[in-house]
C-alpha positions in Angstrom: -0.1 0.0 0.1 1.3 3.5 -1.1 -0.1 6.8 -0.9 0.8 10.1 -2.5 0.2 13.4 -0.7 0.5 16.6 -2.6 1.9 19.4 -0.4 3.9 19.3 2.7 2.3 22.2 4.5 0.4 21.9 7.9 -2.2 19.4 6.5 -0.1 17.5 4.3 2.7 17.0 6.8 0.1 15.9 9.5 -1.6 13.5 7.0 1.8 12.0 6.1 2.7 11.2 9.7 -0.8 9.7 10.4 -0.2 7.3 7.6 3.4 6.6 8.4 2.5 5.5 12.0 0.0 3.1 10.5 3.0 1.6 8.7 1.7 2.8 5.2 4.3 4.2 2.8 3.8 7.8 1.6 5.3 9.6 -1.3 5.1 13.3 -0.1 5.4 15.8 -2.9 6.5 19.4 -2.2 7.1 21.9 -5.0 9.0 24.4 -2.7 11.8 25.6 -2.8 12.1 25.1 -6.6 8.6 26.6 -7.2 7.7 29.5 -5.1 4.1 30.4 -3.9 4.9 34.1 -3.5 4.0 33.7 0.3 6.4 31.3 1.9 9.9 32.2 2.7 11.7 28.8 2.5 11.4 25.2 1.5 10.7 23.8 5.1 7.5 21.9 5.7 4.6 23.2 7.7 5.6 26.7 7.4 3.4 29.4 9.1 2.9 32.1 6.6 0.7 34.6 8.4 0.5 34.8 12.1 2.4 32.5 14.4 -0.6 31.8 16.8 -2.7 28.6 16.7 -5.4 30.5 18.9 -6.4 29.6 22.3 -5.6 26.4 24.1 -8.5 26.9 26.6 -11.1 24.2 26.0 -13.8 26.6 26.7 -12.8 28.2 23.4 -13.9 26.6 20.2 -10.2 26.4 18.9 -9.0 25.2 22.2 -11.6 22.4 21.9 -10.4 21.5 18.4 -6.6 21.4 19.9 -7.9 19.0 22.7 -9.7 16.7 20.1 -6.5 16.5 18.2 -4.6 15.4 21.3 -6.9 12.6 22.0 -6.9 11.3 18.5 -3.2 11.4 18.4 -2.3 14.6 16.4 1.4 14.7 15.7 1.9 18.5 14.7 -0.2 19.7 17.6 2.2 17.9 19.9 5.4 19.5 18.2 3.7 22.9 18.4 3.4 22.6 22.1 7.3 21.7 22.0 7.9 25.0 20.1 5.6 27.2 22.1 6.5 30.9 23.0 4.6 33.0 25.6 1.3 34.4 24.3 -0.9 34.3 27.2 -3.8 31.9 26.7 -2.9 31.4 23.0 -0.7 28.6 21.5 1.8 30.8 19.6 5.1 29.1 18.3 8.6 29.8 17.2 7.6 29.3 13.4 11.2 28.6 12.2 11.8 26.0 15.1 8.5 24.3 14.4 8.9 24.0 10.6 12.6 22.7 11.3 11.2 20.0 13.6 8.4 19.0 11.4 10.9 18.7 8.3 13.3 16.6 10.4 10.6 14.3 11.6 9.3 13.7 8.3 12.8 13.4 6.5 13.8 10.9 9.1 10.6 8.6 8.9 11.4 5.5 7.0 7.8 5.3 5.7 7.8 8.8 4.0 9.5 9.4 0.7 10.0 13.1 0.1 9.9 14.2 -3.5 10.9 17.9 -4.1 9.0 18.6 -7.4 5.7 20.0 -8.7 2.9 17.8 -9.2 0.8 19.1 -12.2 -1.8 16.3 -12.6 -3.7 14.3 -9.8 -2.2 10.8 -9.7 -4.5 7.9 -10.4 -3.2 6.1 -7.4 -4.5 6.8 -3.7 -3.8 10.4 -3.2 -4.5 13.2 -0.5 -4.6 16.7 -2.0 -3.2 19.0 0.6 -1.9 21.6 -1.8 -3.1 24.6 0.3 -4.6 27.9 -0.9 -1.6 28.6 -2.9 -2.0 25.5 -5.2 0.1 25.7 -8.5 -1.8 26.8 -11.6 -1.6 23.5 -13.5 -2.7 21.3 -10.6 -5.6 23.7 -9.9 -6.8 23.3 -13.5 -6.6 19.5 -13.0 -8.6 19.9 -9.7 -11.1 21.9 -11.7 -11.4 19.2 -14.4 -11.9 16.2 -12.0 -14.3 18.1 -9.6 -16.2 19.7 -12.6 -16.4 22.8 -10.4 -15.1 26.4 -10.7 -12.6 27.3 -7.9 -13.6 29.8 -5.2 -11.2 32.3 -3.7 -10.5 35.0 -1.2 -7.6 37.3 -0.6 -5.3 36.8 2.6 -2.6 39.0 4.0 0.3 38.8 6.2 1.4 41.0 9.0 4.6 42.6 9.5 7.4 41.3 11.8 9.7 43.7 13.7 13.0 43.4 15.8 12.4 43.7 19.5 15.5 45.6 20.1 14.2 48.5 17.9 11.1 49.0 20.1 11.1 52.1 22.5 10.3 50.6 25.9 10.2 54.1 27.4 6.7 54.1 25.7 5.8 50.5 25.0 5.1 48.2 27.9 4.3 44.5 28.5 0.9 43.2 29.5 -1.7 40.6 28.8 -5.3 41.9 28.6 -6.9 42.0 32.0 -3.5 40.7 33.6 -4.4 37.3 32.6 -1.4 35.0 32.9 2.3 36.1 32.5 2.7 39.5 30.7 3.8 38.3 27.2 2.5 40.9 24.7 4.2 44.3 23.8 1.7 47.0 23.8 2.0 50.4 22.2 -0.4 52.9 23.6 -2.0 55.9 21.8 -4.0 58.9 22.9 -6.7 60.4 20.7 -4.4 62.7 18.8 -1.9 60.0 18.0 -4.5 57.6 16.9 -6.2 60.0 14.7 -2.8 60.8 13.0 -2.2 57.1 12.5 -5.5 56.5 11.1 -5.1 59.4 8.7 -2.0 57.8 7.5 -3.6 54.3 7.0 -6.7 55.3 5.1 -4.7 57.4 2.7 -1.8 55.0 2.3 -1.2 53.5 -1.1 -1.9 49.8 -1.7 0.1 47.4 -3.7 -3.2 46.0 -5.4 -6.5 47.6 -5.9 -8.6 45.5 -3.4 -11.7 47.6 -3.4 -13.7 44.9 -5.1 -11.7 41.9 -3.6 -13.3 39.1 -1.5 -11.6 38.8 2.0 -12.0 36.2 4.7 -14.0 38.1 7.4 -11.9 37.0 10.3 -8.7 38.0 8.7 -9.1 41.3 7.1 -6.3 43.7 6.2 -6.0 46.5 8.7 -6.7 49.0 5.8 -9.9 47.3 5.1 -11.0 47.4 8.7 -10.2 51.1 8.7 -12.2 51.9 5.9 -15.3 50.8 7.8 -15.2 53.7 10.2 -12.7 55.7 12.4 -13.5 53.6 15.5 -13.5 50.2 13.9 -9.9 49.4 14.7 -10.5 50.6 18.4 -13.1 48.0 18.8 -11.1 45.4 17.1 -7.3 44.6 17.0 -6.4 48.0 18.6 -9.0 47.9 21.5 -7.5 49.4 24.6 -9.8 47.7 27.2 -7.9 45.6 29.8 -4.5 46.9 28.9 -3.0 49.5 31.4 0.5 50.6 31.6 1.1 50.2 35.5 3.7 52.7 35.1 1.3 55.5 34.3 -2.1 54.0 35.3 -3.5 55.9 32.2 -6.5 54.5 30.3 -5.4 54.6 26.6 -7.4 55.5 23.6 -6.0 52.6 21.4 -3.5 50.0 21.8 -1.2 48.2 19.2 -0.2 44.7 20.4 2.9 42.8 19.3 3.1 39.0 19.8 6.5 37.0 20.3 7.4 35.3 17.0 10.5 33.3 17.9 11.9 31.6 21.0 14.7 33.8 21.1 12.5 36.7 21.8 14.1 38.9 19.2 11.2 39.1 16.7 7.6 40.3 17.3 4.7 40.3 14.9 2.0 43.0 15.0 -1.4 41.5 16.0 -4.2 42.1 13.6 -2.0 44.1 11.1 -2.3 42.0 8.1 -1.9 44.5 5.2 -1.4 45.1 1.4 0.1 48.6 1.7 3.2 49.4 -0.2 6.2 48.8 1.8 7.2 52.5 2.0 3.8 53.2 3.3 4.0 50.3 5.8 7.2 51.8 7.1 5.7 55.3 7.6 2.7 53.9 9.3 4.5 51.6 11.7 6.8 54.4 12.7 3.8 56.6 13.5 2.9 54.3 16.2 4.2 55.3 19.6 7.1 53.1 20.7 7.7 52.2 17.2 9.3 55.4 16.0 12.5 53.8 14.9 11.3 50.2 14.6 13.3 47.8 12.2 11.0 45.9 9.9 12.4 42.6 9.0 9.3 41.3 7.1 6.8 43.5 5.5 3.1 42.5 5.1 2.0 41.1 1.7 -1.3 39.9 0.2 -1.9 36.6 -1.7 -5.0 35.1 -3.3 -6.1 31.8 -1.5 -7.9 29.1 -3.6 -10.3 26.7 -1.9 -12.7 24.0 -3.6 -16.6 24.0 -3.5 -16.4 21.3 -0.7 -20.1 21.0 -0.1 -20.5 19.7 -3.7 -17.4 17.6 -3.7 -16.6 16.0 -0.4 -18.2 13.8 2.2 -17.8 14.5 6.0 -14.7 11.9 5.9 -12.9 14.5 3.5 -13.3 11.8 0.9 -14.1 12.9 -2.8 -17.5 11.6 -3.5 -16.8 10.4 -6.9 -13.5 8.6 -6.2 -12.9 6.6 -3.1 -9.2 6.8 -3.1 -9.0 10.6 -3.4 -9.0 12.8 -0.2 -8.7 16.6 0.3 -7.2 18.2 3.4 -6.3 21.6 4.8 -7.3 25.2 3.8 -8.0 24.0 0.3 -11.2 22.4 1.6 -12.4 25.8 3.2 -11.4 25.1 6.7 -9.5 28.3 7.5 -6.9 28.5 10.1 -3.7 26.8 11.3 -5.4 24.6 13.7 -8.2 23.6 11.4 -5.7 22.7 8.4 -3.7 20.5 10.7 -7.0 18.7 12.1 -8.2 18.3 8.6 -4.9 16.8 7.7 -5.1 14.3 10.7 -8.5 13.2 9.7 -7.8 12.7 6.0 -4.8 10.7 6.9 -6.6 8.5 9.4 -9.3 7.9 6.7 -7.0 7.1 3.9 -5.5 4.4 6.1 -8.9 3.1 7.0 -10.0 3.2 3.3 -6.8 1.2 2.2 -7.3 -1.4 5.1 -11.0 -1.8 4.2 -12.3 -0.3 7.3 -15.2 1.9 8.1 -14.2 5.6 7.5 -14.3 7.8 10.6 -17.0 10.3 10.5 -17.0 12.4 13.5 -20.4 13.6 15.0 -21.4 17.4 14.8 -21.2 17.3 18.6 -17.5 17.5 18.2 -15.6 20.6 16.9 -13.8 18.8 14.1 -17.0 16.9 13.3 -19.0 20.1 13.0 -16.4 21.5 10.8 -16.3 18.6 8.4 -20.2 18.4 8.3 -20.3 22.2 7.7 -17.9 22.1 4.8 -19.6 19.0 3.3 -23.3 20.2 3.6 -24.8 20.2 0.3 -27.3 22.7 1.2 -24.7 25.7 1.1 -25.7 28.2 -1.6 -22.7 30.5 -1.1 -20.0 28.6 0.5 -17.1 30.5 2.3 -14.0 29.3 4.4 -14.8 28.9 8.2 -12.9 28.7 11.3 -13.8 26.4 14.3 -16.6 28.3 16.3 -19.6 27.4 18.6 -21.9 28.3 16.0 -21.4 25.4 13.8 -21.4 22.6 16.6 -24.6 20.8 17.4 -26.6 22.6 20.2 -27.3 21.4 23.7 -30.8 21.4 25.1 -30.4 23.7 28.0 -32.8 25.7 30.4 -33.1 29.2 29.3 -31.0 30.7 32.2 -28.1 28.4 31.3 -28.2 29.2 27.7 -27.4 32.8 28.5 -24.3 31.8 30.4 -21.7 31.7 27.5 -19.0 30.3 29.8 -21.1 27.4 31.2 -22.3 26.5 27.7 -18.9 26.3 26.4 -17.8 24.1 29.2 -20.8 21.7 28.6 -20.3 21.7 25.0 -16.5 20.9 25.5 -17.2 18.1 28.0 -19.7 16.4 25.6 -17.1 16.5 22.8 -14.4 15.1 25.0 -16.7 12.3 26.2 -17.5 11.5 22.5 -13.8 11.2 21.9 -13.2 9.0 24.9 -15.9 6.6 23.5 -14.2 6.5 20.1 -10.8 5.7 21.6 -12.2 2.9 23.9 -13.9 1.4 20.9 -10.6 1.3 19.0 -9.2 -0.6 22.0 
């Protein structure tokens, strides 16, 4: 038995490791670094392109529950992610270079995985998992379009700038977590009303690399300039909200706050939270240096924008991530419309598990909608979608609980009960496997 996996990103790497630990040989194809995507920076596997955060690890958070579920099912990349963790409050943020290095070494040293550094331009006729991601090569994209008989959908995504910590002015910037939760791990740059209005004026008038007026964006990852175009206070109620962030040196309540999150384990690099952007690089430099505390900041990576491709999964896939018209073809990761790092890894895990089951003649694992991963896969494979768009893990897609009216209004309690129900379901799944 042998499986081809196209793409060694988060989903493809996870799928390969899932198959390998079930003693199934894998040919893992990766076109980088010979063929660039325009967004990745190197040739390592499982590279984080945008943020370095996988979101909350608190199980009362939808993303946190998804991580818990992966841990129960034996997810490989989530384990490595915790090994590469950097401080970020309740979020699982990683040293992205160390993470990619560890994943790459783990795969290259696995005797069941054969790494092939070349671009796949046509879908193989042998068992295959397509995990080519949102930046799929043009020729492969055309072949996917041919076999699915469906037009691709797409949205635009952007990357936030990364700066050197040593160039930040800590006479102004300060360390804090919102509401002092956990160890203070974010760098915060405060603004008063006058400073914010100056910053806002620069932002809304700054030139962009591409005209994105009519572009489609993923709503939870909007470029900062698009958010700003929705109103002068939009950022102050979004990524720049000041609530719960007070500089203890002054005790002042700020009008707006720009947060920076640690990007590597050496604590030398920080990325700007919520600052995905497609501004021209000169404009980015002017904008960032208008932020108090970043007057002389050294930018080591500018923000960029790229077009993300995803398939019309509701018409193509079943909840096991299997192609409906071909049993030995699975899709995984962002190309399916599961948006987010954690979601991509989870989809890769499930596709790998189910490909192994398919090859062994076993029943495929279709997770119930009472679990977060099950809710995601049921959502993206629901044929009733008229206007399908990528989605993150969230409580709105999970099967509801019957609760008294009073308890329904308690969001924390509701999340706890939903999480417990999901974990109990996974415990039953694991017990049945034994």
